[in-house]
N, C-alpha and C positions, 0 to 999 in steps of 0.2 A: 478623570479621563485616562490617565496612564494605566490604571488598573483595568479599565475596559479594554484597552489595547492588549494587555497581558492575557485577559480572559479570552478574547477573540483568537489569539495566537494558538490556544490549545486546540483549535478546530481547523488549522491550516492543513495539516497532514490528512485528516479524514476527508476534508472537502476535496483536496486534490485527488485522493484515492477514489472518491465517489465519481468524480468527473472522468478519470482515466478508466475506471471499471465500467461505467455506463457507456462510454464511447467504444471501448474495446468489445463490449458485449453486443452493442447494436450495430457497430461498423467495424468488424474485425478486418485486419489487413489480410487481404486474400492472397497476395503474391508473396513468396519468400523473398525477403530483402534483408539488408544489413543495417537499416536505420529505424524502422518502426515495428513495434510488436515485441513479443517474447522471442529473443534471438539467442540461440545456443547451437552448438554443433548438432545435438540431437534433434532440436526443433526444426533445423534447416535440412535435415537428412532426406525428407520427402514432403510432398504436399500434404499428405495425410497427417504426418507428424506435426507439421506447421499448423494446420487447422486445429488439431487437438490441443496443442500447446497454447494457442491463442484463446481457445475456449476455457481451458484450465486457468490461465492467467486472469481472465476477466472474473471468473468465479472466485478465485482466491483473493483477488484485490478487493472485491466487494465484501467478502467475509472479514478480511483484515480491516476494512474500513469500519465495520461494525464494532470490532474489538477496539480499534483506535478511537472511535467516537465515545465508547464507554470510558476509556482511559482519559480522554479529553474532558469529559464531564466531571469525573472525579477530580482531576487536576484543577479545573476551573473552580469547582466548589471549595477545594482546599485553599486555592489562592485568594478567594474572597474573604477568608478568615485571617489572612496575613496582612498586616498593616504596612510593612516595608515593601515598596515596589521592587527594590533590587532583589530581595529574597524571593518574591513572587516571580521575578524574571528568571532567577536560577531554577526554580521549580518548573517553570515553563520550558526551559532549555532541556532539563532532564526528561520531562514528559515527552517532548518532541523526539528526543533520541530513542526513548522507549517505543514511541509510535512507529519508528522505522523498522523495528524488529519483525513485524509480520511480513514486510516486503522482502526482508532478507531470508526469512524462514521459507517463504513460498518457492524460492529457487530450487532447493534440494527436493522439495515436495513435487514440483513439476517435473524435474529431472528424473525422479524416481518413478513417477507415473509413465513418463515417456519410455524409460528403460524397460519397465514392466510390460508395456504394450508393444513396443517396437524393437526391443533388444538393444544391443550396443549400436 
């Protein structure tokens, strides 16, 4: 049972990213605000920049989710070969930290696209 929980944990980040990406794509936040959506100085500079940033965020989150899902599958398969639950738990923690990287990387990518399209 404990190993099943560990294996399922490899898919927490991709599932959350899938939900956020699908909601962001199908129901993007229309109004510029300080609480929901991709919020940065550049994205809030105009309505056009805001709309573009929300579109990019949804796209990049879904791409990142695919990468994270692949990483999760590899991590889950490796964890199934490990007999010690605590070692599998450490592997799970490392994999989940790695799965956050696409979320971090998308920020400069979106900012770069905003700068390219709208300037400073």
